[in-house]
N, C-alpha and C positions, 0 to 999 in steps of 0.2 A: 504493501499500498504506500503510495508516495506521500511523501511530505513536502511542505512548501518553506523554504528558507531563502531570504533575499531577493523573495519574489519569484524565486526558482522552484519548480519540481525537484524533488532529491527523491530518485527513485531506488538506487541500489544503495548497499551499504559501503561499496569502495567509493560513491560518491561523496555521501554524508564524511566519510572518513576524509577524503580529501579536502573538503570544505571546510571540516572542523580544523585540521591541521593548518589550513592557509590563515584562517582567522587567528589561531593562537601565535602562530609564527608573527603573523602582524603587530601584535598587541603586547608581545612580551617584553619589552622594553619599558612600557608605560602601564603595563598591568597594574601593578600597585597602586598608583597613583590614582589610577581610575576607577579602582575598587573603593578607595577612600571618599573620591568624588560623589560616585553612584549611590552610596549608602550612609553618606556623611561619618563614615568611619566607624558604623556600627559592626562591621564584618569582624573587628578586632572581639568584640563582646562574644559574636556568634561562634567564632572559632576556637575561642578560650573556653566556650562551654560545651563545644565537641570534644576539645584534648581532654578537658575534664571526666567527661563521660567516658573516657576511652580508659581511665583508671589505670594506666602502665606502671607497671612495677620496675624496680631499677634493670633488672637482667631480660626484660620483654624485648623479643624480634618484634617490630612494628614496621608494617607496610603502609607507608603513605601513598594512596593511589591516585593518579591524577594530581601530582603533587604540586604542579603550578610552579608558582616562583618560591615556595619553598616558607610559606605563611604559617602553616601549621607543623611542620617539619621541625622550625627553630623552636617552637614550644614542646614540641614532642621529646626533641635530642636532649633537653635539659633534664627530663625524666629517666631515662634510659641509660646511666652512666656505664652500666655493665650490658648492656644490651646491644640491639642494634638496629639503626635503620635502614629500609629500603625506602629511597625517594624513587619512585616510576612514573614517567610519563612520556606519551608516544611522541611530545614537539620536542624537537632538539634544542630550538631556542629556549622554552620556557625551563627545561633543564640544563640549561647552562646558567640562568638567572640563579636557578635553586641553587646550585654549586658554589655561586658566589655568596651566598645568603648562609649558607652553612659548613663550617668549617669543624668539621670533626672525623677522627678516624673511623670512627664505629660506623657510619654511614656510606651506604653503596648507591650511586646514583645510574637507573637503569633506564634506557630509553627502550619501551616496550607498550603494545596497547593492552588496556584492561582485559581483551577477551582471551587474550595468550600470553600469560604471563608467564615468564622463563623458570626454570628450575632455582630456587633459591639455596642459600648455605643452610639455612635451618627452617623447619617449619615455622610459621609466623604464627606468635601468640594474639597480636591485637591488629586490626585493620582500619585504617580511616579513609573516607571518600568526601572531601569537602566541595562542595559545588562543581562536582567533576560528573557525578553518574549521568546527567542530561547530555553528555558530549559524547559517551560512548555509543559504538556503532549498534553494539547487541547488549543492553543492560541486564539481559537476563544470563546470558552467557558469562560476562564479568563476573557477577556474583556469583556462579557457580565456581569459575577459575580461582577466586579469593577462597571457597570454601575449600577447596580441594588443596590449597597451600596452606591451610591453617590447621593448628592442633586442636585436639579435643579441650572442649573447654575455653577456646578461643572466641573473641570478640570483635564484630565490625559495628561502627558507626559510621552512619550517614547524612551529612548535613548539607540539605539541598532547600532551593525555592520551591516554593508551592505553586501551581497555577492560580492566577486570581480566582477562580470560583470557590477556592479551597481557603480563602482567607476572610477575615470578618469585615473587609473592607474592598469587596471585588470590583467596585466601578473606579473608586480612586487610584486603586493598585495595578489596574489594567490599563489606565489612563496614563500613567507613570510608565509602565512598560514599553506601552505601544510608540508614545508618543516623545516622553522627553529623553529615554536612554538615546536612542539613534541620534538625537539633536546634540545630547552632551558628547557622545562620541566626536562628530562632527566639528562641533565648534573647539573643544578641548584640544583635540589631537588628529584633526582632519581624516579621522575614520568610521564614517558613517555606516559602512557595509560591515564592519566588525560588531559593532554594536546592534544594528539589526540582527544579524545571527543570536544575538544574547535575546535579545528581546523577543524573537521568535521561539528559540527553545525553550524560555519559561512558560511563555503560553501553551507549549505543548507537553507539559509536564504531566505525568500521572497525578492522580488524586493520592494522598497517602493511605488511603485503602489499597489501592493497586500496587502500590510500592511495599507494603507489607504484605502483599502476597507474593510479590515478585521476591521478596526475601524467604519467604515460607516454600516455594518452588524449589530455591536454590539449595534448601536443607537446613538452613537456619530456624533457631526456635527461639522461645521467650524473646518475642518482638517488641518493644516497646516504641510509641511515638510520641514525641513533645512537639507541639507547636509553638513557634516563637515569634514574637513582635507580631501579633494579631494573626498569626495563620501565614504570614506573608512567606516562611519556612519553616522545614521540619527538622527534627533531629531525630533519626532512627536508631536503635540498639539492638543488637541481634545475638546470639551465640551459636556455636558448634557444640554438640554433644555427641 
């Protein structure tokens, strides 16, 4: 079934993968700046909540999937002095930005799609996906890939935008997503194209109920959901047993 991004139909998984890689290659150098502008800096609070929910222990092996520029990784690495952080992203430009931010010997930087994770040195204890799952070509396959790499008793945390209809302010939120985000991208960094994709992808997000079902289908149990900021985004926790 086709999706529409940038006013174009994206029919195949390969087409989406190529478009998404183009977007994040474009925005890598100003990604953090635009995150601060678009949500008035509150993404730092949201990410802190997600990392706290991960509940890392000192020796945990943690997968930061769709790690981007390393915003979550910077928080995680402080909590795992005897563990290991796997920062994974399919976009080499984003991964290079991440490498500049996280200077720690117990970190590996891996360019790979979420749907085809390579073998890691150890089974992972924890996994986190912050603002990344909507960009996956096949979210269901990606979650199964995470599940397979995880130890029994492991935990995954997902932080992601909800579609406007799942918020408590659907019309206001929808207007901001549809009209304001692309204009901010054009005005501040001359990149309306990439931020149109951001707008389109958020509007196509599954409901929290569907996200929970996707986690169940991947094999995860004890799935919890916490709406944040009037339901604009959601924090999901799930376990492997």
